[in-house]
C-alpha positions in Angstrom: 13.1 112.1 -25.0 15.8 113.8 -26.7 16.5 117.6 -27.2 17.6 119.4 -30.2 18.9 122.8 -30.8 17.4 124.0 -34.2 17.9 127.7 -34.0 20.3 130.2 -32.6 20.6 134.0 -32.7 22.8 136.4 -30.7 23.5 140.4 -31.0 27.1 141.3 -31.4 28.4 142.0 -28.0 29.3 145.5 -27.0 31.1 147.4 -24.4 28.5 148.9 -22.2 26.8 152.1 -23.3 28.2 151.8 -27.1 24.8 151.5 -28.5 21.7 153.3 -27.4 19.6 150.2 -26.9 17.8 148.5 -23.7 17.8 144.8 -22.7 14.6 144.3 -24.4 15.9 145.5 -27.7 18.8 143.0 -27.1 16.3 140.2 -26.6 14.1 141.2 -29.4 17.1 140.9 -31.7 18.5 137.5 -30.7 15.0 135.8 -30.0 14.2 137.0 -33.6 17.2 135.8 -35.2 17.0 132.3 -33.1 13.1 132.0 -34.4 14.0 132.7 -38.0 16.8 130.1 -38.0 14.8 127.5 -36.7 11.7 128.5 -39.0 9.8 128.5 -35.9 6.8 131.0 -35.0 7.0 132.4 -31.5 3.3 131.3 -30.8 4.8 127.8 -30.9 7.3 128.2 -28.2 5.4 126.9 -24.9 8.1 127.7 -22.2 10.7 130.5 -22.1 13.5 130.3 -19.3 15.1 133.8 -19.6 18.6 134.0 -17.8 20.1 137.5 -16.5 21.7 139.2 -13.2 21.6 142.7 -13.1 17.8 143.6 -13.8 14.9 143.5 -11.5 12.7 140.7 -11.3 10.5 139.7 -14.1 12.8 141.4 -16.5 12.7 138.2 -18.5 8.8 139.0 -19.2 9.9 142.4 -20.2 12.3 141.1 -22.6 10.5 138.5 -24.3 7.0 140.4 -24.5 9.0 142.0 -27.5 8.4 138.5 -29.4 4.6 138.2 -28.6 2.3 138.1 -25.7 1.0 134.7 -25.8 0.5 133.9 -22.0 3.4 131.2 -22.0 5.4 130.4 -18.5 8.6 132.7 -18.7 11.1 131.7 -15.9 13.8 134.2 -14.8 17.0 132.5 -14.2 20.1 133.9 -12.2 23.1 131.9 -11.6 25.9 134.3 -11.7 28.3 133.7 -15.1 26.5 130.3 -15.6 23.2 131.9 -16.1 22.8 131.5 -19.7 23.7 127.9 -19.8 21.7 127.1 -16.7 18.4 128.9 -18.8 19.6 126.4 -21.9 19.7 123.5 -19.3 16.2 124.5 -18.1 15.1 124.3 -21.7 16.1 120.8 -22.6 14.8 119.5 -19.0 11.3 120.9 -20.1 11.5 119.1 -23.4 13.2 115.9 -22.3 10.7 115.8 -19.4 7.6 116.4 -22.0 6.6 119.9 -20.5 6.9 121.2 -24.1 7.9 120.4 -27.5 9.5 123.8 -28.4 11.1 125.8 -25.6 13.0 129.2 -26.1 16.3 129.8 -24.1 17.1 133.5 -23.9 20.0 135.2 -21.8 20.9 138.7 -22.2 22.7 141.3 -20.0 23.0 145.3 -20.1 25.8 146.1 -18.0 27.6 149.2 -16.1 30.9 149.9 -17.4 34.1 148.9 -15.1 35.1 145.9 -13.5 32.7 143.2 -11.8 32.6 143.4 -7.8 32.8 140.7 -5.2 29.3 139.9 -5.1 28.0 142.2 -2.5 27.2 145.5 -4.2 23.5 145.1 -3.2 24.0 145.4 0.4 27.6 146.9 0.8 28.1 144.1 3.6 30.9 141.6 2.3 29.8 138.9 4.9 26.4 139.0 3.1 27.8 138.2 -0.6 27.0 134.8 -1.9 30.5 134.6 -2.8 32.0 135.3 0.9 33.0 131.8 1.5 34.9 131.7 -1.8 36.9 135.1 -1.1 37.5 133.9 2.5 39.7 131.4 0.9 41.5 133.8 -0.8 42.1 136.3 1.8 43.2 133.4 4.2 45.8 132.2 1.7 46.9 135.5 0.0 45.3 138.6 2.0 43.2 140.8 -0.1 44.5 143.6 -2.3 42.9 146.6 -4.0 42.7 145.2 -7.2 39.2 144.0 -8.8 37.9 140.8 -6.6 37.2 138.6 -9.5 40.5 139.2 -11.4 42.1 139.0 -7.9 40.7 135.5 -7.1 41.4 134.2 -10.3 44.9 135.9 -10.5 45.9 134.2 -7.5 44.6 131.0 -9.0 47.2 131.7 -11.8 50.1 132.6 -9.1 49.4 129.0 -7.3 49.4 127.5 -10.6 52.7 128.9 -11.5 54.3 128.0 -8.2 52.8 124.4 -8.1 53.5 123.5 -11.9 56.4 126.1 -13.2 53.6 127.8 -15.6 54.7 131.0 -17.0 53.1 134.4 -17.7 53.8 133.6 -21.7 51.5 130.6 -21.4 48.8 132.6 -19.8 49.2 135.2 -22.2 48.9 132.6 -25.0 45.5 131.9 -24.2 44.5 135.5 -24.7 46.6 135.5 -28.0 44.8 132.8 -29.1 41.3 134.0 -28.6 41.8 137.4 -29.7 43.2 136.0 -33.2 39.9 133.7 -33.3 37.9 136.8 -32.7 39.1 138.6 -35.6 36.8 136.5 -38.0 33.7 136.7 -35.9 31.7 139.5 -36.5 29.7 139.3 -33.0 32.7 139.5 -31.0 33.4 142.7 -28.9 36.9 142.7 -30.0 38.4 142.0 -33.3 42.0 142.9 -32.9 44.6 140.5 -33.0 47.5 140.7 -30.4 51.0 139.0 -29.6 51.9 137.1 -26.7 54.3 140.1 -26.0 51.7 142.6 -26.6 49.3 140.8 -24.1 52.5 140.6 -21.2 53.3 144.6 -22.2 49.4 145.3 -21.5 48.1 147.3 -18.1 48.3 144.8 -15.2 44.9 144.0 -13.6 46.1 141.7 -10.8 49.4 140.0 -11.3 50.2 137.9 -13.2 46.9 138.8 -15.5 47.1 141.8 -17.9 44.3 143.6 -19.3 44.1 141.4 -22.4 43.7 138.2 -21.0 40.5 139.4 -18.8 37.3 139.2 -20.3 35.4 142.8 -20.4 31.9 144.0 -19.3 29.4 143.6 -22.3 26.1 144.3 -23.2 24.3 141.4 -25.3 22.1 138.8 -25.6 21.5 135.2 -27.0 18.8 132.8 -27.7 18.2 129.0 -28.8 15.3 127.2 -29.9 15.4 123.7 -28.1 12.9 121.0 -29.1 12.0 117.3 -29.1 12.5 114.8 -31.6 8.9 114.5 -32.2 8.9 118.3 -33.2 12.1 117.8 -35.5 10.5 115.3 -37.4 7.0 116.9 -37.8 8.7 120.0 -39.0 11.3 118.8 -41.6 14.1 120.3 -39.0 16.4 117.2 -39.3 18.9 119.4 -41.5 19.0 121.7 -38.9 19.1 120.1 -35.6 21.9 119.8 -33.2 21.3 117.1 -30.4 22.0 117.9 -27.1 23.7 114.7 -26.5 24.5 115.3 -22.3 24.4 118.0 -20.0 25.2 118.3 -16.4 25.3 121.0 -13.7 27.1 120.7 -10.5 27.7 123.0 -7.4 30.2 123.4 -4.7 31.4 120.7 -2.6 33.9 120.3 0.3 36.5 120.0 -2.4 35.9 123.7 -3.6 37.2 124.5 0.1 38.8 122.0 1.7 42.3 122.8 0.1 42.3 126.3 0.7 43.5 127.0 -2.8 42.3 129.7 -5.2 42.3 126.8 -7.5 39.7 124.8 -6.1 37.7 128.1 -4.9 37.3 129.3 -8.3 35.7 126.2 -9.3 38.1 123.7 -10.7 36.3 120.5 -8.9 32.9 121.5 -10.2 34.1 121.7 -13.7 35.9 118.4 -13.5 32.8 116.7 -11.9 30.4 118.1 -14.8 32.5 117.1 -17.2 33.0 113.5 -16.0 29.3 113.2 -15.5 28.9 114.3 -19.3 31.3 111.9 -20.5 29.6 109.0 -18.5 26.1 110.0 -20.1 27.1 110.5 -23.5 29.8 107.5 -23.7 32.2 110.0 -25.4 35.3 111.3 -24.0 38.3 114.2 -24.6 39.3 112.4 -27.7 36.0 112.7 -29.4 35.7 116.4 -29.2 36.3 118.8 -32.2 35.3 122.2 -31.0 35.1 123.5 -27.5 33.5 126.8 -26.3 34.9 127.2 -22.6 34.8 129.5 -20.0 37.7 131.8 -20.3 36.8 134.9 -18.0 40.3 135.1 -17.4 43.2 133.4 -19.0 43.9 131.2 -16.2 40.6 129.9 -16.1 41.0 128.3 -19.8 44.1 126.1 -18.4 42.2 125.3 -15.4 39.5 123.9 -17.5 41.9 122.1 -19.8 42.7 120.0 -17.0 39.1 119.9 -15.5 37.9 118.2 -18.8 40.5 115.9 -19.2 42.4 117.4 -22.1 45.5 116.9 -20.3 47.0 116.1 -16.7 47.3 118.2 -13.9 49.6 120.9 -14.6 50.2 120.3 -18.2 47.8 123.0 -19.5 50.4 125.8 -19.8 52.7 123.5 -22.0 49.4 122.4 -23.8 48.3 125.7 -25.1 52.0 127.0 -26.0 52.1 123.9 -28.4 49.5 125.1 -30.5 47.3 122.2 -29.8 44.2 124.2 -28.9 43.7 126.2 -32.2 43.3 125.6 -35.8 45.5 122.8 -37.2 46.2 121.4 -33.3 44.1 118.3 -31.5 41.4 120.6 -30.5 40.2 124.1 -31.5 39.0 125.8 -28.2 36.9 129.2 -28.2 36.7 130.0 -32.0 34.5 132.5 -31.2 37.3 134.4 -29.2 35.8 133.4 -25.8 34.9 135.4 -23.3 38.3 137.5 -23.2 37.6 138.7 -26.9 34.2 138.0 -27.9 33.0 139.7 -24.6 30.7 138.5 -21.4 27.3 139.7 -20.9 26.9 137.4 -18.1 23.3 136.2 -18.9 24.0 135.7 -22.4 27.3 133.8 -22.1 26.3 130.3 -21.9 23.6 130.4 -24.7 26.1 132.1 -26.9 28.6 129.4 -26.5 25.7 126.9 -27.7 25.1 129.5 -30.7 28.6 129.1 -31.7 28.7 125.5 -31.5 25.4 124.9 -33.6 27.1 127.0 -36.3 30.4 125.1 -36.1 28.6 122.0 -36.5 26.3 122.5 -39.0 29.1 124.1 -41.1 28.0 127.5 -41.0 30.8 129.3 -39.0 32.4 130.9 -42.2 36.2 131.7 -41.9 36.2 130.7 -38.4 34.7 127.0 -39.2 36.5 124.1 -37.6 36.9 121.5 -40.5 34.9 118.5 -40.1 33.5 119.2 -36.6 31.1 117.0 -35.4 31.0 117.2 -31.5 31.7 120.0 -29.5 31.2 120.9 -25.8 30.7 124.0 -24.1 31.8 124.9 -20.6 30.1 127.8 -18.5 30.9 128.6 -14.8 29.9 131.2 -12.3 31.3 131.8 -8.8 28.8 131.0 -5.9 28.7 128.5 -7.6 27.7 126.3 -10.5 29.3 124.6 -13.4 27.5 123.5 -16.6 29.0 121.2 -19.3 27.0 120.6 -22.5 27.9 118.0 -25.3 26.6 118.7 -28.6 26.3 116.4 -31.5 25.7 116.8 -35.2 22.6 115.5 -36.6 21.9 114.1 -40.0 18.6 114.2 -42.2 15.7 113.3 -40.0 17.1 114.5 -37.0 19.3 111.3 -36.0 22.7 112.2 -34.2 26.0 111.1 -35.9 27.7 108.3 -34.2 30.8 109.4 -31.8 33.9 108.0 -32.9 34.4 106.1 -29.6 36.0 107.2 -26.2 39.5 108.1 -25.9 40.0 109.0 -22.3 
């Protein structure tokens, strides 16, 4: 049974403590918008997976009770930065498995100001951290500095890429410049100011070579998506609203994440590559069929690593690719038209669903001034250390809820 997104909604992503709101306020706003977009009532929803990282157990119930008290199952999901897309994947699986014809996927985060730590905040014992193995790879290869741990492990991946392939600081900064430029037209983005490559290079260094303007911020916000069956689409006349989840895959770490002793692999490049390969195989589509991509640019280097993992270029060629203009309007693909995590913001539990929301708007032709002309096929990539990588391929539908055919493989 096929699964379709028929409604999406999100809040504006905000710097923590900017607005006087609680996480349930965020979910009420995003969830109400998604249901209205689909033309669906909450009492039609049969299951609700809710993703978040920084609230207590059953916070998912507290949040969605703002939408209604119908007694349906609510599942609390935590998969680090891949939490939102994990909730979306559960929604798709419920629909495809026949556990419900209408499922609401929700993600939210209310975060504290400042940089994310290394995953051991709860116990104060780094050895107990879920990502101790990943940071152990970094420490063995690079030592451990005083900069924020997440910026440090990705920054060290950037150093490795620069040494191995000749990637330049300007190419890394080009990622930030592109994504900040895209966010100017996104009213949901935390930041909407453009910056030049030179301004990004001149910004405060977080962990060399990464500057502040090529690092994703902490953010508050929520996003939601209504996922339904083909039967539901046809019964409710939602064909014009429907976007097919054509393929989706989640992978976790294998020996490949650790065997090389590199930060490039420890931050998830092998996971991303494996998930993309599974999605391409399942959908019969390839990189050449994609029009628009929302990917996990938690730091500029991760966007470059993900170009390579998704097969958009060869190994080591990503710096030149972004520098060429191929990843923006008028180029081969438009990557992160929303502004990405770097400029749109990164409330962990909401990020993956917000990516799906942006792609849904793009594929329906509803993205306004940031619309990718003629977009028919979109891909979302969401990754979390610890680890999980989720790749989702979405395809525009025509009347009746049937997906347009792809244009053929181009690997």
